[in-house]
C-alpha positions as CSV (number, residue, x, y, z in Angstrom):
1,X,103.4,120.3,57.8
2,X,103.1,122.3,61.1
3,X,104.9,121.4,64.3
4,X,102.6,120.1,67.1
5,X,101.1,122.8,69.3
6,X,102.3,123.3,72.8
7,X,99.0,124.8,73.9
8,X,96.7,122.4,75.8
9,X,93.6,124.5,75.1
10,X,93.8,123.6,71.4
11,X,92.1,120.2,71.6
12,X,95.1,118.0,72.5
13,X,93.4,114.7,73.3
14,X,95.6,114.1,76.4
15,X,94.6,117.4,78.0
16,X,90.9,116.9,76.9
17,X,90.9,113.6,78.7
18,X,92.5,115.2,81.8
19,X,89.9,117.9,81.9
20,X,87.2,115.3,81.9
21,X,88.6,113.6,85.0
22,X,89.0,116.9,86.9
23,X,85.5,116.7,88.4
24,X,85.9,113.1,89.5
25,X,87.2,114.0,93.0
26,X,83.9,113.4,94.8
27,X,83.3,110.2,92.8
28,X,86.8,108.9,93.8
29,X,86.1,109.8,97.5
30,X,82.9,107.8,97.4
31,X,84.7,104.8,95.8
32,X,87.4,105.0,98.5
33,X,84.7,105.1,101.2
34,X,83.2,101.9,99.7
35,X,86.6,100.3,99.7
36,X,87.2,101.3,103.3
37,X,83.8,99.8,104.3
38,X,84.8,96.6,102.5
39,X,88.1,96.5,104.3
40,X,86.4,96.9,107.7
41,X,83.9,94.1,106.8
42,X,86.9,91.9,106.0
43,X,88.3,92.4,109.5
44,X,84.8,91.5,111.0
45,X,84.6,88.5,108.8
46,X,88.0,87.2,109.8
47,X,87.2,87.7,113.5
48,X,84.2,85.4,112.9
49,X,86.4,82.9,111.1
50,X,88.9,82.9,113.9
51,X,86.2,82.4,116.5
52,X,84.6,79.6,114.5
53,X,87.9,77.8,114.2
54,X,89.2,78.5,117.7
55,X,88.4,75.1,119.1
56,X,90.5,73.4,116.4
57,X,93.3,75.9,116.9
58,X,93.3,75.2,120.7
59,X,93.8,71.5,119.9
60,X,96.6,72.3,117.3
61,X,94.5,70.9,114.5
62,X,94.9,74.1,112.6
63,X,97.0,77.3,112.5
64,X,95.8,80.7,111.3
65,X,98.2,83.3,110.0
66,X,97.4,86.8,108.8
67,X,98.4,87.7,105.3
68,X,98.2,90.6,103.0
69,X,97.0,90.8,99.4
70,X,97.6,93.6,96.8
71,X,94.4,94.5,95.0
72,X,94.4,96.7,91.9
73,X,90.9,97.9,91.0
74,X,90.7,100.2,88.0
75,X,87.9,102.4,89.5
76,X,90.2,103.4,92.4
77,X,93.2,104.3,90.2
78,X,95.8,102.8,92.6
79,X,96.4,99.4,94.2
80,X,95.6,98.9,97.9
81,X,96.6,96.3,100.5
82,X,93.8,94.1,102.0
83,X,94.0,91.6,104.8
84,X,93.9,87.9,104.1
85,X,94.3,84.7,106.1
86,X,96.1,81.4,105.6
87,X,94.7,78.4,107.5
88,X,97.0,75.4,107.8
89,X,95.7,72.0,108.5
90,X,98.8,69.9,109.3
91,X,97.1,66.6,109.8
92,X,95.2,66.9,106.5
93,X,98.3,68.3,104.8
94,X,96.3,71.2,103.4
95,X,96.4,75.0,103.4
96,X,93.3,77.1,102.8
97,X,94.0,80.6,101.6
98,X,91.4,83.3,102.4
99,X,92.0,85.9,99.8
100,X,90.0,89.1,99.2
101,X,89.4,89.7,95.5
102,X,88.1,93.3,95.5
103,X,85.4,95.7,96.5
104,X,83.6,96.3,93.2
105,X,81.8,93.3,91.9
106,X,78.6,93.1,89.8
107,X,75.7,92.6,92.2
108,X,78.0,92.7,95.3
109,X,80.1,95.0,97.5
110,X,83.1,92.8,97.8
111,X,84.4,89.3,97.3
112,X,86.6,86.8,99.2
113,X,87.9,83.5,97.8
114,X,88.4,80.4,100.0
115,X,90.9,78.2,98.1
116,X,93.3,75.4,98.1
117,X,95.3,74.4,95.1
118,X,92.5,72.4,93.6
119,X,89.2,73.9,94.9
120,X,87.7,77.3,95.4
121,X,84.6,78.8,97.0
122,X,83.4,82.3,96.6
123,X,82.0,84.6,99.3
124,X,80.2,87.7,98.3
125,X,79.2,90.8,100.3
126,X,75.6,91.3,99.3
127,X,72.4,93.0,100.4
128,X,70.3,90.8,102.8
129,X,66.5,90.7,102.8
130,X,66.3,93.3,105.6
131,X,68.4,95.7,103.6
132,X,71.7,95.3,105.6
133,X,74.8,94.1,103.8
134,X,76.4,90.8,104.8
135,X,78.4,87.9,103.6
136,X,76.9,85.1,101.4
137,X,78.2,82.0,99.8
138,X,77.9,81.8,96.0
139,X,77.0,78.2,95.3
140,X,78.7,76.7,92.3
141,X,76.5,76.5,89.2
142,X,75.0,73.1,88.5
143,X,73.8,72.2,85.1
144,X,70.0,72.5,84.8
145,X,69.7,73.6,88.5
146,X,68.1,77.0,87.8
147,X,69.3,80.4,89.1
148,X,72.3,80.7,91.4
149,X,71.8,80.5,95.1
150,X,73.4,82.7,97.7
151,X,72.9,81.3,101.3
152,X,73.8,83.6,104.2
153,X,77.2,82.7,105.6
154,X,77.1,81.4,109.1
155,X,79.3,79.2,111.3
156,X,77.9,75.9,110.1
157,X,78.1,76.8,106.5
158,X,81.7,78.1,106.9
159,X,82.9,75.0,108.7
160,X,81.2,72.8,106.0
161,X,83.0,74.8,103.2
162,X,86.3,74.4,104.9
163,X,85.7,70.6,105.3
164,X,84.9,70.3,101.6
165,X,88.1,72.2,100.7
166,X,90.4,70.1,102.7
167,X,88.9,66.6,102.3
């Protein structure tokens, strides 16, 4: 029996695998650009949320706190920190967590979950009819209801989702 070779050029599977990843630099850069675009879109989305909830915040019906979430997506190779929100409704005794779930989703360019301890709604960053990318609500599946529906997220829909989460 021969001792293992110390020469990486002799087909060592570890080094073969590393050689294959050598050219992925541009691919990783593109993936990081997509992640950065997702992170910027989260900031814009949260500005909308804060604006839509501002009347309730002025009356002390709710409080909004910025949070951070660690996301680990295999495609990127390293975890990253994404902004989140926590919305407290003291009179309803509820907290809604707004948690980013990641950039890379099948059919979408990002996901955010709105959740309490018992309910959850999903927002997806998807292509709009005009080709732009925007946030949509993924309606929960209903038995026998046909294909999924993804209405465009707007103020009325957002406030309705929050109401359903806390009552």
